[in-house]
N, C-alpha and C positions, 0 to 999 in steps of 0.2 A: 461865074465866081462862085465857090462854094464855101458857105457860109457855117459856122461854128455853131454845132448843136451839143447846146447844153444838157445837163444830166438831168435827168425827170428827177421830179422829188417825191414820185409817188411808190410804196411799199412795192413790192413783184413776189409771186410765189416760187420760192426755189425748193427745186427737189431735192432731199439730202439724201433718203437710201427709196431707188425706184423701187415698181412692186415688183414683185417676182410669186408666183404662183395665186396659192389664194393671199398672201399677207401684199393689203394696200401698202398705198409709196407714203413717207414720212416725209411732208412740207413745212416750210415754214414759210411765213411774211413776212419780207425781208425789207428794211430800208435801207434807202442808197447809203453809204461809210460818212457822212461831211465831219469837218472841222466839229462838229459840235459833236456827234457822236463816239466821235475818239476823245474829245474830250473828257468826255463824261463816265468812256470808260477807265481814260487815267487814272482822275477823280478816284473814282469807286477802288482803287488799287491803294491809292494811295501810303495809306496809314498802313498796308503792307507789306511793302516795300521799305518800311529805314530799315530794318535787319539789325540792325543793332551797333554800329561802327564798324569803326576798321576794325580787319583779323588782326590779329597780334604776331610779333614774327614771330620768326622759329619754330612753326607748325609746318610751313612744307605741304606735304600732300594733301594731308585733312584740311586742312584752307581753302586747297584749290576744290577738293569733292566736295567741302561745304557750300562756296562760291556757288559751282555749278549747283547747286540743289536750289538753293536760294534765288537764283536768273532761271533755273525754271519753274519753283515754284509761284514769280511772279512772272512768267511768258502763261503760263494755264490760269493764273487770274487775271490777266490782261484779256483773255482770249474769254473765259467765261462770262469778264467784264463785258465785252466789246459781240458776242452772242446776244447778251441777256439786254441790251440796251438796243440792238438791231429787229431783233421779233418783236411783233408784236399779234401773230397768232400762230397756233398749228393746226395742221390734220394730219388725221393718220396716225394718233397719239393713244392709247387704250394701257388704261391702267392695270396690275397685276389680275382681275379679274373680268378685262374688259371692257368698261364704260369707256369711252371717251375723259381725256384729260383735258379739261379747263387749265390756262394757264393759270397761276400761282405761284407763291412761293413757296409751297410744298411740294407743287410739279416742279419747278422750275432745277429742285433741288433733285431731283428725278432724274428730270435730262439729262442735268452736269455732268451725274452720277455715272450713267447710262455709258459704259467707253465707246458704243460704236454711236450711238447720237450723237459724244460732243465731236468726235474727232470727224466725224462728217460735216459736221456745224463746223468746225474748227477749217478745216481746208477751204470749203464753201463761202464760208463769211469773213477767217479773220485770216487765213493766207495771201487771198488778194490784196486785201489792204497794205499788211507788210511788206511786202511784194513792191509795192509802188511807194512804201515809203522809202525801202531799201533802195531803189532807184533813183529816188532825187537826192540820200543824204549818200551815196558813196561812187558817185561818178568819181572819175578817177581823169585827173587832167589831162589838157589837149594835147598827142603828141607835139603837134606845133603851135599851140597856144605861147600863151608870155605867163604862166605860173610857175611860181620856185619846180615842182613835181611835172613840170613840160619837156624839159631836158636839163640835161645833164649839163653840166658848169663850164668845163671842157671842149662843149660842142656849140658853143656862141660861134657867130659868126666872127670871123677874122682871129681865133685863136685855134682852130685845129690845123694841126701839122699832117703833112704825109711823114708816117713811120722812114726810118731808112729803112735804105735797100741793102740787102747780104752783098757781101761781095760776091763774084763767082755769077751771081743771076741764079736762075731762078731755075727748076729744071723740071722735063716734061712729064708726067707721068706716064707710065710702062704699061702698055694693053699689049694682047692675048696674042699683034702682028711684031710686036719686036722680039727678037733673038738676042740672046750675050749672046757675045761673040768670045770663042774661046781662049783658054789665058793657055800659056807653056805653062807646064810645073818647070818648077825651081829646083835642081838639083839641091840635094840636101848639104846642110853645112856650110851654105854658099851663101 
């Protein structure tokens, strides 16, 4: 018998940027993405996600662009909040003068402003959480299930009728071995 193995609640070191040449690896001590951490990340961006209400009618493409930019900003804010909530320590980071950078508000701003660090942290710490959430929320109906999307209504048992056949029956497809018979030419005017 195999038992279900629960996820460890202990943080683990995750490499964001591997070592290359003389450059050391950038690693973060990340806590597992628990429901509490997700709620904390959502709560930290809740006040920024207001967006100012519904868009006005008739603005067309401009509304779509603003909506896309607003959703992108909310996604980045959620990613930054999730990274901050999960990471409790890091190593391999230095300021422009080469000194080791401890975790603090100013260093978090530098970390999140650095495109390479943010992208690597987002890919390793946020995307897997979003992928799991998408699997849970986006499951399609089963083709043999009983849900409304499972089967079209006309395929319910007892209502499916065969399509009527054309008169004369179906013809076989031509193959390379079948030759057409020559037809006699008709005299013109007949």
